[in-house]
Steps between C-alpha positions, in 0.01 A plus 500: 500500500634839405335814625614855464381805690628839393421819686632846435675473838779291350377171645519189284425140599563195283430148627602165352348211696619565857778751439407866479721776371419835657646821363451830682658801331766278343584302816445132418396240756455129436249354743445129546133546596163414358368777274194549723729564799698756302177667386361521854826638639511759222137614525514518881823700484337741255189532720720577801703759307190664350346539848819656630529728198136610530550583868814700414308688230206563736725654765649734239158580350605382155308313229407159646475139393134413446309271731412295191869429449555401866191277499596360160839394634326333796252327269773358276677334794667784688272509802768393750742766374219756497398416857860514618546839332176633647602400852867597478440838337169557686339568165127473416427350842229753582324495161209262564384479138849396391535254790169329419609447140851391596389250765229370265777418253714344775216284633412391147860397437517310829177315413639408158823379660305291751290343226809436288692331784199303629 
């Protein structure tokens, strides 16, 4: 299986069976992990960084990262990174509408995981 994800951030992932090649801004890493593990680590890292960046932008009253983007990262597998970023940076923890959506996604993912592992 070969999959390739290109973002404008300079991130590139290429997987052949169980070896993934990760390139971030020209730095190459060869990971002996399952592609799903590499994907989850990557998407959770991005969710964590986006939460931290949005908090930094909020403090400086700059243009922000949309809630759709933060929830989209959680929905595509980055809920653990998003939750960690929310708690560590104390970001979006008082916005009830956002929290309802976020924890709905998290509970849905936990239910799917339970059903998958059952």
